[in-house]
N, C-alpha and C positions, 0 to 999 in steps of 0.2 A: 765257364771262366774263359776269358780271352787271354791268349798268349801271343807274343810278337813272332811273326815269321819275317826274319831279316831278309830283305831283298832290295836291290837297286832298281828293279823294274818299275815302270810307270804303270798306272792302271790299265792303259791301252795294251801295253806289252804283256802284263800279267794275264789279261783276258785272251789275247791272241795266242799265247803260248800254253794256255790252261795250266798255269803254274801251280795251281792248287793241287794238281795230281802229283806233283813232285815235293810238296810240302810234307814234312814228316816229323814226328816226335819219337825219339829212340826209347825214352823211358817215361814212365807215368810220373807226373809232377808230384803226386801224393805218395807214391811207393817207388822210389828210385831203385830199390833192390829187386823189384819185380814180384811175380806171384799173385797179382791182383786181377789178371785177365785183361789188362790194358790193350786196346785194340783201336784200329781206325773205325770211325763211325760215319762214314759217308761225308757229304758235304751239305751246305745250305747256301741258298741264293742271296745275293745282295740286290737291293733295289737300284743302286747306282750301277750304271752300264748293264744293260740287258745281257744276260748270260754269265755274269761274274758270280763266282762261287768261292766259298771259304772252306778249307779242309777242317775236319772235326774228329776228335778222338773221344773214347769213353772209357771210364773206369767203373767196372761194375761193383767193385768193393766199396768205392767212395760214393757210388751213384752219382757221378759228376761228369759233365762233358767238358772238353777243352777244344776251343776253336783257335786256329792259327791265322791271325789276322796280318796280312802283308803290310809292310811299311807304307805302301801307296794309299791304303784306304783309312779313312777317318773311323775312329772307334765310336760305336753307338750313335752314328749319324749317317744318313744316307748320302754320302758324298766321298770323294777321295781328297786327300790333303792338298794336292796340287790345285784342285778347283777352288777350295777354300782360300788358298793363297792368291789365286788369281782374282778372285772377287775382292779380297781386301785391298790388293794393289790397285785395282780399278777404282775403288772408292777414293783411295788416297790421291788419285790423279784427277778426279773430278771435283767441281765446286761443291757438290752435295750428294747425299745418298740418292736423292731423286734423279739427278743427272746421270749418276752411274746406273740406276735401274733402267733408265731408258735405253741404255746400251746393252746391258747385260740380259735383260728379260723383256725385249719388245713385244713378245708374243702374249703377255698377259697384261692385265691392268696395272696401272702405276701402284696403287696401294698394295696389291699382292706382290709385286716385284720389290717394293721397299721392304715388306715383311720378310720376304725371301732373303734379302741381303742382310737385314739386321739380325736374323737368326745366326747367320754365319759370322758376323762381326762379334756378336756375343760370345761365340766359341773361341775365335782366334785371339782376340786382344788379351783376355785374361791368360790364355795359355803362354803367350809370349812373356807376360810379366813373370809367371811361374818359372819358365825356363831361364830367364835372366836371373832370377833370384837363386835358382839351384846352381847356376854356373858362376855365381859371383860377379855377374855383369851389372851395369847401371841400369836399374829398372826404369829410370826416367827416359831412356832412350830405347825402350823395347818395342820397337817398330819393325815391320817387315823390311822397310828400306834400310834401317840401320843393320839388322841381321844379314841382309844380303850383301851389304858392303863389307861387313866384318868377316863373313864366312866365304865370300866370293861364290855364291850360289844363288840360283833363282828357285831352289826347292828347300826353303828354310824349314818348313814344317817336317818334311821327311828326314832332314838332317838333324833336326832338334830331337826327333824320336830316338835317334842313334846316340846322340850326345848325353841324353838323360835316361838312357836305357835302364839304369839301376833304380830309377824312381817310377817307372811307368805303371806300377801296381797301385800307386797312391795318387798319381796324376788323374785329373778327370778328362772325359772326352773333350775334343776329338783326337787329342794327341795321346793322352795316357790311356791306360787299360783299367783304371779304377772306376768306382761307381760314379753315376751322374751326381752332380751337386744337388743337394736338396733345396727345393724352393722354400723361402721363408713363408710361414703362415701369415695371413693378414694381421696387422696389428689392431687390437680392439682398444679403443680408448674409454676412459671412465666417463667421458662426456657424452658418448653415444646413447641416444634415446631408444628405449624399447620400442618395439613394433606395437601398433594398435593406437587406440584413442587415448588422449591425455587422461590421467586420473582426475577426478573431481576434487577440488580442494575443500577444506573444512568450511562448513557453512557458517554464516554469521560474520 
């Protein structure tokens, strides 16, 4: 289970300071009264930024681990929130996703760069709409530019995690700590033909 580690550090500073060593949980989320054997359970690595680690605790009674995700990191996605924000802003300032891809990922092929960007846009845009709804803001203007102007910050996603802290367990990644949204199963229409050769019609 992921829990929020409240911190104002960027991912660069978090890594440089090895801040996961200072991240701590005083009590077990499942057994606040104690007596469950709750203890620190080492760390695990993140793909984003070589050397980045996340602190982890374990409850032997509940057989459950709890990781302390710092505010700078995206949840269940190999990136940090500031990078997701930079990518989204870059796309907004270019004439197309392809044009932004040339700037952001020139070292890979254009189709790969476009896919890389769109994976991030599919996460950020719905998150902004959800945040706007939770805060009673105009969903129609739920863009990073609008949030930056309203909140006077260039770290909207990090600040959003703070502002909707009470709802993080139900919000999906990369902002919230809830489960990933389930993909819809492919819709099967009644008109779809079965595989194989056509059946022979009645003779005569």
